[in-house]
C-alpha positions as CSV (number, residue, x, y, z in Angstrom):
1,X,175.8,-35.2,179.2
2,X,174.8,-38.9,178.8
3,X,177.4,-41.3,179.9
4,X,176.6,-44.2,177.4
5,X,175.1,-43.6,174.0
6,X,173.0,-46.2,172.3
7,X,173.9,-47.3,168.8
8,X,172.2,-49.8,166.5
9,X,173.9,-52.7,164.7
10,X,172.8,-54.9,161.8
11,X,169.8,-56.9,163.0
12,X,168.3,-54.0,165.0
13,X,170.1,-54.9,168.2
14,X,171.0,-52.0,170.6
15,X,174.5,-51.7,171.8
16,X,176.1,-49.2,174.1
17,X,179.2,-47.1,173.3
18,X,181.5,-46.1,176.1
19,X,182.5,-42.4,176.3
20,X,185.8,-41.4,174.7
21,X,188.8,-40.8,176.9
22,X,188.7,-37.1,176.4
23,X,185.0,-37.0,177.7
24,X,186.0,-39.2,180.8
25,X,188.9,-36.7,181.5
26,X,186.6,-33.8,181.3
27,X,184.1,-35.4,183.6
28,X,186.9,-36.2,186.1
29,X,188.1,-32.6,186.1
30,X,184.5,-31.4,186.6
31,X,184.2,-33.6,189.7
32,X,187.6,-32.4,191.0
33,X,186.6,-28.7,190.5
34,X,183.2,-29.3,192.3
35,X,181.2,-28.6,189.1
36,X,179.5,-31.9,188.9
37,X,177.8,-33.8,191.8
38,X,179.1,-37.5,192.0
39,X,176.5,-40.2,191.7
40,X,177.8,-42.0,194.9
41,X,180.3,-41.3,197.4
42,X,181.5,-43.6,200.2
43,X,183.8,-43.1,203.2
44,X,185.7,-46.1,204.7
45,X,185.8,-46.1,208.5
46,X,187.8,-48.5,210.7
47,X,185.8,-50.1,213.4
48,X,187.0,-50.6,217.0
49,X,187.5,-54.4,216.3
50,X,189.8,-53.7,213.4
51,X,187.4,-54.3,210.6
52,X,186.3,-51.7,208.0
53,X,182.8,-50.5,207.1
54,X,181.7,-48.4,204.2
55,X,179.5,-45.5,204.9
56,X,177.6,-43.5,202.3
57,X,178.1,-39.8,202.1
58,X,175.6,-37.2,200.7
59,X,177.0,-36.6,197.2
60,X,176.0,-32.9,197.2
61,X,178.1,-32.4,200.4
62,X,180.9,-34.0,198.6
63,X,180.5,-31.7,195.7
64,X,180.6,-28.6,197.9
65,X,183.7,-29.8,199.7
66,X,185.5,-30.5,196.4
67,X,184.6,-27.0,195.1
68,X,185.9,-25.4,198.3
69,X,189.1,-27.4,198.1
70,X,189.7,-26.5,194.5
71,X,189.1,-22.8,195.2
72,X,191.8,-23.0,197.9
73,X,194.5,-24.4,195.5
74,X,197.1,-22.2,194.0
75,X,197.0,-21.5,190.3
76,X,200.1,-23.4,189.8
77,X,198.6,-26.5,191.5
78,X,195.5,-26.1,189.3
79,X,197.5,-25.9,186.1
80,X,199.5,-29.0,187.0
81,X,196.5,-31.0,187.8
82,X,194.7,-30.1,184.7
83,X,197.7,-31.3,182.8
84,X,197.6,-34.5,184.8
85,X,201.2,-34.5,185.8
86,X,203.0,-35.3,189.0
87,X,205.0,-32.4,190.8
88,X,208.2,-34.2,189.6
89,X,207.2,-34.2,185.8
90,X,205.8,-30.7,186.0
91,X,208.9,-29.3,187.7
92,X,211.1,-31.1,185.0
93,X,208.8,-29.6,182.3
94,X,209.3,-26.1,183.7
95,X,213.0,-26.7,184.3
96,X,212.8,-25.7,188.0
97,X,213.5,-27.7,191.2
98,X,210.9,-29.7,193.0
99,X,211.1,-27.7,196.2
100,X,210.4,-24.5,194.1
101,X,207.4,-26.1,192.6
102,X,206.1,-27.1,196.0
103,X,206.8,-23.7,197.6
104,X,204.7,-22.2,194.7
105,X,201.8,-24.7,195.2
106,X,201.8,-24.1,199.1
107,X,201.6,-20.3,198.3
108,X,204.8,-19.9,200.1
109,X,206.4,-18.0,197.2
110,X,205.2,-16.7,194.0
111,X,206.5,-17.5,190.6
112,X,208.5,-14.8,188.8
113,X,206.9,-13.2,185.5
114,X,208.9,-15.4,183.2
115,X,207.9,-18.5,185.3
116,X,204.3,-17.4,185.1
117,X,204.5,-17.1,181.3
118,X,206.0,-20.7,181.1
119,X,203.1,-22.0,183.2
120,X,200.6,-20.2,180.8
121,X,202.3,-21.8,177.9
122,X,202.3,-25.2,179.6
123,X,198.5,-24.9,180.1
124,X,197.7,-23.9,176.5
125,X,200.5,-25.9,174.6
126,X,202.1,-28.5,176.8
127,X,203.6,-30.2,173.7
128,X,205.8,-27.2,173.1
129,X,207.5,-27.4,176.5
130,X,207.8,-31.2,176.3
131,X,209.6,-30.7,172.9
132,X,212.0,-28.2,174.2
133,X,212.9,-30.3,177.2
134,X,213.5,-33.5,175.1
């Protein structure tokens, strides 16, 4: 996938078009899931004298780390993050308490069958739940 596409204008000059918002969101999600390797990764470290330094990290190791972290997440957390919602907003959308959502995301409790269905609907048609809540 090319990040910037070339287009021509009158006079033959080349201009670059920025990717659309949907394309950027898809790339961000792919990075979070560990499906794409980031181009550059840095870690900030605090030195003993109180200053900070930026240290380059191997992008492939960062991709593997992201993939492992994504696999460890609960399905509820994955759905919420794919919808780009905070825990508070997602709990409000589902009509549940924040503590209930957190216990689902931490795999302390499992959502009931009805709650799982609501989560599936939220993933495929979030506008339906937002309409019902409003």
